Steps between C-alpha positions, in 0.01 A plus 500: 500500500295388802191480279691273257619274783146468640356409160788258434442335837130468430570344159745256660243400762234445235734288290585290803142460611276203409271742314762567232525235229738425219399555138625474147397621156465264205499644147265307270536480122285371220639158398625420150649197326851644517508639854301781655324790334365837607478594869147445639577661838594376844368299792601606850518204742481576871527267796209538737391296799217364282722384211665659197312799359543546124416849382501537120565815304441351154379645168431403135337172596191315377207594731341232718598234752838332457678208660792622715770266626852457630676264257786265583784629278648851492451539125250668266646368176322288234165682532526456875517119476857494640350607833378144547196411708349663804724512810429169672775410753280231658445328161124503547447510122163661571364843408267591788537876529654734754288398798553121497794332674462205262627663180776704342661758726532728194124528446400861556160674496392594147593851386237740369592730212279809449332591172785745427757218519637600839525288816555647845283293734722322756470129564602312815684166487424361849713183464814698411653682794854605406663645192766227513228245414452658158852624411664330205164419340278689256166683523257424217172646378295281266261610224206306648340485840554241769239264647749358759451146371652253259163433339373550243841644399833451675635785714171688523467570127722807504653405168762708320765674709486870414701696759796381702761631742805357676492505879847594622 
């Protein structure tokens, strides 16, 4: 019993310390015209002192670099279009990428998908610090890459929305 109390006390101290951070898991699904399709995996989001860390555990995806964003609306319906635009609480109307304070807050680093269709490489969103900033929005993976610009194509050229999850 004493061993249990010591380990419980240690766990309580770690949870109360500034080194322990909150996290949540977001299931992502392939988008369809009617709603959502097959599960593509999850993304674990963890608060760190450097920003939100997004750690994917995804599969059955098209290999390559993909645009990755927090979208305004908590919906994945209508081929993902019901998610609206990138999260932009300051109404900047600019797609500048995750490292610029002049653009969308929902712009994340691009996500790399391996040749086998899996993605597990974490990305850091340095402008997002707390889970509450992203709750009640959606997380989207686009078919194309992201050049963090509105030229030559709006929103970095990511194109079609292929995988989406609701952030609760």
